[in-house]
Structure formats: C-alpha cells, structure tokens
C-alpha positions as CSV (number, residue, x, y, z in Angstrom):
1,M,12.6,2.2,17.1
2,N,10.6,4.5,14.8
3,P,11.6,8.1,15.6
4,G,8.7,10.6,15.7
5,Y,6.3,8.3,17.3
6,A,5.4,8.7,21.0
7,G,7.4,6.5,23.3
8,R,9.8,5.4,20.7
9,S,13.6,6.0,20.8
10,E,16.3,6.6,18.1
11,L,18.2,3.7,16.9
12,P,21.6,3.4,18.8
13,D,24.7,4.3,16.9
14,N,26.2,0.8,17.1
15,L,23.0,-0.6,15.2
16,R,22.7,2.4,12.9
17,A,26.1,1.7,11.3
18,P,25.1,-1.7,9.5
19,F,21.9,-0.3,8.2
20,R,21.5,1.9,5.1
21,P,18.6,4.1,4.4
22,V,16.0,2.9,2.0
23,A,13.8,4.9,-0.4
24,M,10.2,3.8,-0.6
25,M,7.6,4.8,-3.2
26,V,3.9,4.3,-3.5
27,P,3.1,1.1,-5.4
28,D,1.2,1.1,-8.6
29,Y,-2.1,-0.4,-7.5
30,A,-3.5,-0.6,-11.1
31,L,-0.5,-2.8,-12.2
32,I,-0.9,-5.0,-9.3
33,G,-4.6,-5.4,-9.6
34,E,-4.0,-6.1,-13.4
35,I,-1.6,-8.9,-12.7
36,S,-3.9,-10.3,-9.9
37,L,-6.8,-10.3,-12.5
38,L,-4.7,-11.8,-15.3
39,S,-3.7,-14.5,-12.9
40,A,-7.3,-15.3,-12.2
41,G,-7.9,-15.7,-16.0
42,L,-9.7,-12.4,-16.9
43,R,-8.8,-11.2,-20.5
44,D,-9.6,-7.6,-20.2
45,A,-7.7,-7.1,-17.0
46,R,-6.2,-3.6,-17.6
47,A,-9.5,-1.8,-17.9
48,L,-11.1,-3.6,-15.0
49,A,-8.1,-3.1,-12.7
50,S,-8.2,0.6,-13.3
51,K,-11.8,0.7,-12.4
52,V,-11.3,-1.4,-9.3
53,V,-8.5,0.9,-8.3
54,Q,-10.6,4.0,-8.7
55,V,-13.4,2.4,-6.6
56,Y,-11.1,1.6,-3.7
57,R,-9.7,5.1,-3.9
58,L,-13.0,6.7,-3.8
59,C,-14.1,4.5,-0.9
60,S,-11.0,5.4,1.1
61,E,-11.6,9.1,0.4
62,Q,-15.4,9.3,0.9
63,L,-16.3,6.5,3.4
64,S,-15.7,6.3,7.0
65,G,-12.1,6.1,8.2
66,Q,-12.8,3.4,10.8
67,Q,-9.9,0.9,11.3
68,H,-11.9,-2.2,10.2
69,Y,-12.3,-0.6,6.7
70,D,-9.3,-1.5,4.6
71,Y,-8.8,-0.1,1.2
72,G,-5.1,-0.6,1.0
73,M,-2.8,-3.1,-0.8
74,R,-4.5,-6.0,1.2
75,A,-7.8,-5.2,-0.4
76,V,-6.5,-5.0,-3.9
C-alpha cells in the first residue's frame, strides 16, 4: 500500500479515514551511539560515538552499495 512503488495501490478511502499522516525525521545516530556505548560501560562515549558515526557515514558514502553491507541504524 505504498504509493509510488511499482505494483502498489493507493490506500482505500474507508481505510484512509482512521489513519493520520505522521511526520518522520532522521534519527540522531551520534546520540543513539552514545547511549549504546554508555550502556556498555564506556566513560568517554560522546567522543567515541561521534567517531563511530563518522566512520559509518564515510563507509556508506565511499564503499560498495551492495545490499549485504549495512551502515544504517542496525549497524550502530
């Protein structure tokens, strides 16, 4: 039911009424990484988290875009 994708259709009107639009935003990977590192017991998690996020960003930009490479939320 995702419009714009090939082979998918619009949501019918009787189902569209109960659902409201939702705004999405890009998550703060540095904050998520910092919290993960803090929960693992690291003391200087903020500096390390920003470096890890930078490495993943560079990997996603410069390395192969094959499907088995995952540099998104799951990897952080």
